[in-house]
Every structure is written in C-alpha cells, then in structure tokens.
C-alpha positions in Angstrom: 0.1 0.0 0.1 3.0 2.5 -0.8 0.6 5.0 -2.5 -1.9 5.5 0.4 1.2 5.5 2.8 2.5 8.3 0.7 -0.9 10.1 0.9 -1.1 9.9 4.5 2.5 11.1 5.0 1.9 14.0 2.4 -1.3 14.9 4.3 0.4 15.0 7.5 3.3 17.3 6.0 0.9 19.3 3.9 -1.2 20.4 7.0 1.9 22.2 8.1 2.8 24.1 5.1 -0.9 25.6 4.7 -0.6 27.2 8.0 2.1 29.9 7.1 -0.4 32.4 6.3 1.1 33.1 2.8 -2.1 31.6 1.1 -4.2 34.1 3.1 -1.7 37.0 2.4 -2.1 36.4 -1.2 -5.9 36.3 -1.3 -5.8 39.9 0.3 -6.3 39.2 3.7 -4.0 40.3 6.5 -1.0 38.5 7.8 -1.8 36.0 10.2 0.4 34.3 12.9 2.4 31.5 11.2 0.8 28.9 13.5 -2.9 30.2 13.2 -5.1 27.7 11.7 -6.9 27.5 8.3 -9.5 25.3 9.9 -9.7 22.8 6.8 -11.3 20.1 8.9 -14.1 22.1 10.4 -16.8 19.1 10.0 -15.4 17.7 13.1 -15.1 20.7 15.3 -15.3 21.9 18.0 -11.8 20.8 19.2 -10.7 20.9 22.6 -8.7 24.1 22.3 -11.6 25.7 20.3 -14.1 25.1 23.0 -11.5 26.8 25.5 -11.8 30.1 23.5 -8.3 30.4 22.2 -7.2 30.2 18.8 -6.6 27.4 16.8 -3.1 26.2 15.3 -1.2 23.3 13.6 -1.9 21.3 16.6 -5.6 21.3 16.1 -5.6 20.7 12.6 -3.7 17.6 13.2 -5.9 16.6 16.1 -8.8 16.9 13.7 -7.1 14.6 11.2 -6.5 12.2 14.1 -10.3 12.0 14.7 -10.8 11.5 11.0 -8.5 8.5 10.9 -9.7 6.9 13.9 -13.4 7.3 12.8 -12.3 5.5 9.4 -10.8 2.7 11.7 -13.8 2.5 14.3 -16.8 3.6 12.2 -17.8 5.8 14.7 -16.8 8.1 17.7 -18.5 8.6 20.9 -19.7 12.0 20.4 -21.5 11.6 17.3 -24.9 12.4 18.4 -26.7 14.5 21.3 -29.6 14.0 23.1 -33.1 15.6 22.9 -32.2 18.0 25.5 -29.2 19.6 23.9 -29.2 23.0 22.1 -27.3 23.7 19.3 -24.6 25.2 21.0 -24.8 23.0 23.8 -24.1 20.0 21.4 -21.0 21.7 20.2 -20.0 21.9 24.0 -20.7 18.4 24.6 -18.4 17.3 21.8 -15.6 19.1 23.5 -16.4 17.7 27.0 -16.4 14.2 25.3 -13.1 15.0 23.7 -11.8 15.9 26.8 -13.0 12.7 28.4 -11.6 10.2 25.8 -7.6 9.8 25.1 -6.4 8.7 22.0 -5.2 5.3 23.4 -9.1 4.6 24.5 -10.4 5.8 21.2 -8.1 3.5 19.3 -8.7 0.4 21.6 -8.6 -2.6 19.3 -6.8 -1.1 16.5 -3.2 -0.1 16.0 -2.1 1.9 18.8 -0.1 4.4 16.6 -3.2 6.1 15.7 -4.2 6.6 19.3 -0.6 7.8 19.9 -1.0 10.4 17.1 -4.0 11.7 18.7 -2.4 12.0 22.2 0.9 13.6 20.8 -0.8 16.2 19.0 -2.9 17.1 21.8 0.2 17.7 23.6 1.6 20.1 21.4 2.0 23.9 22.6 -0.4 26.2 20.7 2.6 27.7 18.6 4.8 24.7 18.5 5.9 23.3 15.1 4.7 19.9 14.8 7.3 17.2 14.5 6.0 15.9 11.2 9.1 13.8 10.4 8.3 11.7 13.6 4.5 11.4 12.8 5.5 10.1 9.2 8.0 7.6 10.9 5.4 6.5 13.3 3.0 5.3 10.5 5.5 4.2 8.0 6.9 1.7 10.7 3.3 0.6 11.2 3.0 0.2 7.3 5.9 -2.0 7.2 5.0 -4.1 10.4 1.8 -4.6 8.6 3.2 -6.7 5.8 3.1 -4.1 3.1 6.0 -3.1 0.7 6.9 -0.4 -1.7 7.1 -3.1 -4.3 4.0 -5.1 -3.9 1.1 -3.5 -5.6 -1.6 -6.3 -5.1 -3.5 -6.2 -1.8 -5.8 -8.8 0.1 -8.0 -6.7 2.3 -9.0 -8.5 5.6 -12.7 -8.7 5.6 -14.1 -6.5 8.5 -17.5 -6.6 10.4 -19.9 -4.0 9.1 -20.6 -3.0 12.8 -19.0 -0.1 14.2 -16.3 -0.9 16.9 -17.2 -0.7 20.3 -15.1 1.1 23.1 -14.6 -0.9 26.3 -16.4 1.6 28.2 -19.4 1.3 26.0 -19.9 -2.4 26.2 -21.5 -2.0 29.9 -24.1 0.3 28.1 -25.3 -2.8 26.2 -26.7 -4.2 29.4 -30.0 -3.4 30.6 -29.8 -0.5 33.4 -31.5 -1.6 36.5 -34.8 0.1 37.2 -34.5 3.4 39.2 -36.3 3.6 42.6 -38.0 6.4 44.2 -35.4 8.2 46.6 -37.9 10.7 47.5 -41.5 10.8 48.9 -44.0 13.7 49.2 -43.6 15.7 52.5 -39.9 15.2 53.1 -38.1 18.5 54.0 -34.9 18.9 52.2 -32.0 21.3 50.8 -32.4 21.6 46.8 -29.9 23.3 44.5 -30.6 23.8 40.9 -27.7 22.8 38.6 -27.3 25.6 35.8 -24.6 24.1 33.6 -26.2 20.6 33.4 -29.6 22.1 32.8 -28.2 24.3 30.1 -26.4 21.4 28.2 -29.4 18.9 28.9 -27.0 16.6 30.8 -28.9 14.0 33.0 -27.7 11.7 35.3 -27.7 8.8 32.6 -25.5 10.7 30.5 -21.8 9.6 29.9 -20.7 13.2 30.6 -22.4 13.5 34.0 -19.4 12.9 35.9 -17.9 16.2 34.4 -20.8 18.4 35.8 -22.3 16.7 38.9 -20.0 18.8 41.1 -21.4 22.0 40.2 -22.2 24.3 43.0 -22.8 27.6 41.5 -26.5 28.0 42.7 -27.8 28.6 45.9 -29.0 25.9 48.3 -32.6 26.5 49.4 -35.2 24.7 51.8 -37.8 22.7 50.1 -40.8 20.3 50.6 -41.3 17.7 48.2 -44.8 18.0 46.6 -45.0 15.2 44.4 -42.2 12.8 42.9 -42.5 10.2 40.0 -40.4 8.1 37.7 -40.6 9.3 34.2 -41.7 6.2 31.8 -39.8 7.4 29.0 -36.4 7.9 30.4 -36.4 6.3 33.7 -35.3 9.6 35.6 -36.8 10.8 38.7 -38.6 13.7 38.7 -39.9 16.0 41.5 -41.9 19.2 42.3 -41.0 21.2 45.1 -42.5 24.2 47.4 -39.9 26.4 48.6 -39.4 27.4 52.5 -38.7 30.7 53.9 -38.6 32.7 57.3 -41.5 35.0 57.8 -45.2 35.1 58.6 -46.3 34.4 54.7 -45.6 35.4 51.1 -47.0 39.1 50.4 -47.3 38.7 46.7 -49.2 35.3 46.6 -50.3 32.0 48.2 -48.6 30.4 50.9 -48.9 27.8 53.7 -47.7 28.6 57.3 -46.2 26.0 59.6 -48.4 25.9 62.6 -49.8 23.7 65.3 -52.8 21.8 63.7 -52.4 23.0 60.4 -48.8 22.1 59.1 -46.8 20.1 61.4 -43.7 18.1 60.9 -42.0 15.2 62.4 -39.8 15.8 64.5 -41.6 18.8 65.6 -40.3 22.0 63.7 -38.1 24.2 65.9 -38.3 27.6 63.8 -40.7 30.3 64.4 -42.4 32.0 61.4 -41.8 29.3 58.5 -43.9 29.1 55.4 -44.1 27.3 52.0 -44.7 28.6 48.7 -44.5 28.0 45.0 -43.4 31.1 42.8 -45.0 31.7 40.3 -46.3 28.2 39.5 -45.2 24.5 40.0 -42.3 23.2 37.9 -40.9 19.8 37.3 -37.3 18.9 38.3 -35.0 15.8 37.3 -33.5 14.7 40.7 -29.7 14.6 39.6 -28.6 13.1 43.2 -29.6 12.6 46.4 -26.9 13.1 48.9 -26.8 11.8 52.5 -30.0 10.9 54.5 -33.1 13.2 53.8 -35.2 11.5 56.2 -34.8 14.0 59.1 -37.9 16.5 58.6 -41.1 15.6 57.0 -44.6 17.3 57.0 -47.0 14.8 58.7 -48.7 12.6 56.3 -52.3 13.8 57.1 -50.8 17.5 56.1 -49.1 16.4 52.9 -52.7 16.8 51.2 -52.9 20.3 52.4 -49.6 21.3 50.8 -50.6 19.5 47.4 -54.0 21.1 47.4 -52.9 24.7 48.2 -49.8 24.7 46.4 -49.9 22.0 43.7 -52.1 23.7 41.4 -50.9 27.3 41.8 -50.9 29.8 38.7 -48.9 32.8 38.0 -52.3 34.6 37.8 -52.6 34.5 41.6 -49.3 36.7 42.2 -48.9 40.2 41.7 -46.3 40.1 39.1 -44.0 42.9 37.9 -43.6 43.6 34.1 -40.1 41.8 33.9 -41.6 38.7 35.6 -44.6 38.7 33.2 -42.3 39.0 30.3 -40.1 36.2 31.6 -43.3 33.9 31.7 -44.1 34.9 28.4 -40.7 34.2 27.0 -41.0 30.9 28.5 -44.2 30.0 27.0 -43.0 31.3 23.5 -40.0 29.0 23.5 -41.7 26.1 25.0 -38.4 24.4 25.9 -38.7 21.0 27.3 -35.1 20.7 28.3 -34.8 19.1 31.7 -34.0 21.1 34.9 -31.5 19.3 37.1 -31.6 19.6 40.8 -29.5 18.3 43.5 -31.1 17.1 46.9 -29.3 17.3 50.2 -30.4 17.0 54.0 -31.7 20.0 55.3 -29.5 22.2 57.7 -31.5 24.6 59.9 -30.4 28.3 60.4 -28.6 27.4 63.5 -26.7 24.8 61.9 -23.8 25.0 59.3 -25.0 24.4 55.6 -25.3 27.8 53.9 -29.3 27.4 53.2 -30.7 30.4 51.8 -34.0 30.9 54.2 -34.4 34.7 52.8 -35.7 34.1 49.4 -39.1 34.7 48.1 -38.9 33.8 44.6 -37.9 30.2 44.8 -36.0 29.1 41.7 -37.7 31.3 39.4 -34.9 33.6 38.7 -32.5 30.6 38.1 -34.8 28.8 35.7 -35.2 32.1 33.8 -31.3 32.1 33.4 -31.0 28.9 32.5 -33.8 29.0 29.7 -32.7 32.3 28.4 -29.2 30.6 28.0 -30.8 27.7 26.1 -32.7 30.0 23.9 -29.6 32.0 22.9 -27.6 28.9 22.3 -30.3 27.7 19.9 -29.9 30.9 18.0 -32.9 32.7 19.5 -31.9 35.4 22.2 -34.3 35.7 25.0 -37.3 37.7 24.1 -37.1 37.0 20.7 -40.0 34.8 19.7 -38.6 31.4 18.1 -41.6 31.3 15.7 -41.0 35.0 14.4 -39.4 35.8 10.9 -36.0 37.4 10.9 -35.3 40.7 8.9 -31.4 40.9 8.6 -31.5 44.5 8.0 -33.1 45.2 11.3 -32.3 42.4 13.4 -30.1 43.5 16.4 -28.7 40.0 17.1 -25.0 39.4 17.1 -24.0 37.7 14.0 -22.1 34.5 13.8 -19.8 35.7 11.1 -16.7 33.8 12.1 -16.4 30.4 14.2 -13.3 31.5 15.6 -12.7 33.9 18.2 -10.8 37.1 17.9 -10.6 37.0 14.2 -13.4 39.1 12.8 -11.4 41.6 10.9 -10.4 38.8 8.7 -12.4 39.1 5.6 -11.7 35.5 4.2 -13.6 33.8 6.7 -10.8 31.2 6.8 -11.9 29.6 3.8 -14.6 27.8 5.7 -17.3 28.8 3.5 -15.3 27.3 0.4 -17.8 24.6 -1.2 -15.0 22.2 -1.4 -14.9 22.0 2.4 -18.0 22.5 4.3 -21.1 23.2 2.4 -21.8 20.3 0.4 -24.9 19.8 2.6 -26.1 23.2 3.2 -28.5 25.1 1.3 -27.1 26.0 -2.1 -28.7 29.5 -1.8 -26.2 30.5 0.8 -23.6 33.0 -0.8 -19.9 32.2 -0.8 -18.0 34.0 2.0 -16.4 36.9 -0.3 -19.9 37.9 -1.5 -21.3 39.1 2.0 -21.3 38.5 5.6 -22.3 34.9 6.9 -25.8 35.2 7.7 -27.4 35.2 11.1 -27.7 31.4 12.6 -31.2 32.3 13.0 -31.8 32.7 9.2 -30.4 29.3 8.6 -32.6 27.8 11.2 -35.5 29.3 9.5 -34.4 28.1 6.4 -34.2 24.5 7.5 -37.7 24.8 8.9 
C-alpha cells in the first residue's frame, strides 16, 4: 500500500505547510500568525482548544486529522450524536467535553495503537509549537512495514471486517439493561435543593456519560424545600420531583403560601423554627433529580398534612401573584420558546439556620430567577436570544442580534473567513442559496434555522 502510505505522509506534512499564512496574504487578507489555523477540517469541530476560547493552530488541524483516521478505523466516535435536551451550542460543548474525556489510546482500543498515539501527541503540542512531522511520518511508516506491506508489492488482500462499528470497552456496559431506578424521595420530605445551571443548560442528565463532568457543580444557592410530588418518568427512567420552597416569615405578600403552625402544618420531628412558610413562585415546576446526597429523612411533613400542601400549592398559577413587568415578560418568553429541556436539581439533607450548611432562608422567589437564566441561555444557544419569539421571521436589516460571522474568536477583522465557506470544504450539505464568503457576511444563525424549518 505504498501510495496510501505516501498519501497519509503527504497529508500530515501539507497540513503544516498551509498554515504559514502566505496563502491568505495572497488572497488579500491580513498576515496571520504562522501557527494560526486555516480550519480545513471544520466538520469535526469543536476541538478541545476551540471550545476553550483560544485560537487554533497546526496542533488542532492535526488533532482533527487524527479524529478522521480513528473514525475511519472504528466506524464511529463516542460524540457523534446528542440527546434531545441539547441546544445547538450545547451540542458543540458536549462534543468538546467528550473529547476531553476520551484519550487517543481509549479511542484506538482494539486497533493499531499508533493512531491513538498520534492523537495524544498532537494534543500535547503547545499552540505555537511546530509539529514534528517527521516523527509522525515515521510512526505510520513503521506501522506500514510491520503490517506486511512493501513498496514493491502492488496487490493487496484486504482483511474482511465486520460492518458493525467498533465498540469502546467503556461502551460495552451500556448494552446491558440498566436496573430500574427506585424512588429516593417521598412527598412531604423537607430537604435542601440546589438547581444545577450548567447541567440544565447543556441537557446533561444522570444517565449521560458526561454526567461525571458536571455533577459537582455548586454555583447556585441551596434552598430549603418540601417535596410536593415525585415520580419516575416512563420515557427516560429518571426521577422527577416538584418542590415548594421554604422561607422565614409570616407568609408571602405577593401570593399564596402555607404557614407552619400547630394543627395545620406540622412536621416529624416537631419543627423548631418560628414563622416558617411554604410557597411556590409563580407556578409548580418539574425537576429531574440528579442526586440525593446523604440521609434526607430527617424532617418531613405529617402524612395527614401533605394533602393540604398539594391542594394549596400544587395547582398554583401565575395569575394568583402580583407580578411586575419583567416577571410577566419572562413567563411570556418561557411560553413562547416552549423549551422542554430538563431542569436538574441536587437534593441534600436540610440544615437549619442554627446549623452549618449555607442554606438560603431569605428568598421569596424560589428558583424562578435561576430557571429564567437557564432557559434564556438555552434560547440563545439555539440561536434565539431571550425575548425573540422562536416562531418570528428574521429581518437581517433590522435584526440586532449578534451575527455568527466567524466561528473563531478574535478573528472578525479577517475577511476571508478562513475559507470555511468554500464549497469544497463544508457546504456540500448546506442550502445552495447561501452565498460564498466573499460575497457578503455569513447570515445570522437564525436565518439558517428558518430556512431548514
């Protein structure tokens, strides 16, 4: 297989020669750093470096080439698809996270290790480091010779391979049926709950292989809550819950609430705090239970009083609150986008104010502001900035949204778009009506979405 060996060697070496910036200077664009990437493999983006908001270089082009080779070997890659909860941007972030999780040796498991070594070595390069192309060529030429090929033998007998894609060792366990999830919570339990912003924006749930990369998130406030309802979703097997927040005081001024008091709302063991009430603002929300940490059976509402909470708060609507204009607009935006992405919540044992734990007892808005922040981020990640109806048509002349005119940070002044709009590179599957890069700015992502719809 001499010609194919030479083709691979030439590809590796040519990836370095095209990065000097001379080609772009001849096209009229400004001189770029000699190591700055032309992104000739954008179909496999985002790379690990790109998702980290730094410029791309030779290193990243070679990393992308390594993914192509491993894909051809395996027939698949672990990040080729995203779950329904992912946004457009979130799917790209998930790809970057998956690439950070998998090493070259893991991806090339069951195949010649040189392909995994090539990926790991390119990842280890500094951004401005000239790749050791001779070493890479030697790596594959050694493999070529050890595989029994020669420069004189022009006939080949290809070894038949299975039509099924390769399976990574870590993926084999996924083929086994997962055990049925059991209820960990029951209505009436008094717990501390923390909404997970990053996991919710990205749509990463506990059954996701990337869950270990986001489960330790602690950015949001920890709030006291009462479990109103809990169930296992039949579609995905995840535990879901609705919560009522707790606060210190005589009651909520702007809407309905239920106060802890003798004969009306009692707990086991007896509640030790004065002036505590439950509320839902501005309406009940379903959360996906990510984890339940520790023993949450400490405090619970008496069983005979749970129905009172469910009756008074389980059906609360926003119309029963005195909402200001921003809150009404936020609810309108939530209804317009109709985003069904999961809201992830972590449950912990409740720590009372006289104990350590950092629980927020002063809030009167529950998790509404955090939910609004999550869904606004998801709307923007889908190309629809918060407040812009997803069904509205886009006028590019009056649209004030940010244009995605360049997929690399800090290179907006370069008018040649790094050739990523060249039909020979990336546009074979895009609508033919899109103009080449030199004929005008790349349209806003919303326009592209409109055209697909």
